[in-house]
N, C-alpha and C positions, 0 to 999 in steps of 0.2 A: 504493500501499500502506498508506506512510506518512499520506494523508485516509485511508480508513477505517477502522487503529487509532485517527484524532484525531474519527472519527465515532463510533466505537462508546463514549469515553467520555464522549464528549458524551453519548450516548445518555443508560448506562450515571448517569451523576452527574443526570440528568433525571427516570430513575428512579427511583432515592433520595429525591431533592429531593419525590415526588409520594406516595411511601409514608410518606416523616417527619410531608409536608403532611397526610397523614387519618393519620396516628396522633394529633397534633395533636389536631385536629377531633373528635376521637375523645373524647378525650374532656371536652372545653366541650361538648359535644355530649347527653351524659348526667346530670344531676344528682338526687344524695339525698338524699332524707328519709327522713330512720333515726329517726327515735322510740326501736330502742333499744339510740341512740349510748353511756351510762354503760359498756354494755356491751358490742358487738360494731363495730369496727372495720370498714368499710370502706373498701379502696383502690381509685385512680380506675385504674378497666382500660382496655379495647379492645372498641370490636367488630367480631366479624367476619361474614359473609357467610357458613354450610353450610346445604349442600343449600336448601329457600326457607325456610329461617329466619333473620332478622339478631339475630345474640346477643352480649351485653355478657362480657366475656369478665373476671373481679377474683381479688381473693383479700382474708380476711379475717382480723382476730384478734381469739378469742374474750380480754374484758378479763375476766368475768365471767360466770356459769353464767349467763346470761337467764329461771331467772323469781328470779334478785336485780332484771330489768327488769320485774317484771309478771304475765311468762307462769309458762305454766299445766301446761309441756308444752317438752318442748326445742326442741320444733316450730317458724318460722314463711313469713307469708305475703307475701310481694314480693305488688307491683300497679306498674306501667308502662301512665303517661299521657304523649298527646303533649301539650308543654308548648305550643302554639301553640293548641290548641283544650281541651282539659284530654279527647280520647276516649280509651276504655280500651282499650288497643294489646296488651294480657296479663299477667295475672296467676297466683299456682305455691306453692304447698309446698315450703319446702329445709327439712331437721335442721339443727340450726346444730354438733352431735354430727361427733367429729371429721374438718374437715371447712376446707380453709386457701384453698384454692382452690376458687373456684366464676363458676355459670354464670346468669345469667337469658336468660326472652327477649322480649329485646322488641317481635319482630314474627313473627306465624308466615307474613312470607313477606315474603319480604326483595328484591320489586320497590316496596315501598309505601313509600314514606315511611322511605326508606333516607337519606337524608341531612331526614332532622328531628331534634331533641331531644325528648328525654324524659324525663318526670324516674320516677327508680323512690322506691317508695316502700317500707319495711320496718317490720310491724308483728308484736307476736303471734300465735299461728294461732289463731283460735279465742275 
């Protein structure tokens, strides 16, 4: 019984170490290229798989209206590239209004390039 308890403790420590390792690794795997940094600060986030998607969940702080950073609307666009070969993986548009939490799609297939390094580029929409 004591040996079984000891094994469970070891297993719990290994699982916790693996989860923490993935979280640390995720922060290093997404580089943010933010041309709106004078108006919008993006925090480091975490990579998560959901259904078939590979997502980057993060938050941002709006320091100033993005119109003061040259945008003609509250919309911003994002592009996601693989760092290794600059292959475009995803793109989209988001509103900068009334949001603190945001999720970017890194890949539409969480099985492909799941361990890759990504570059997330933010700019004005249109």
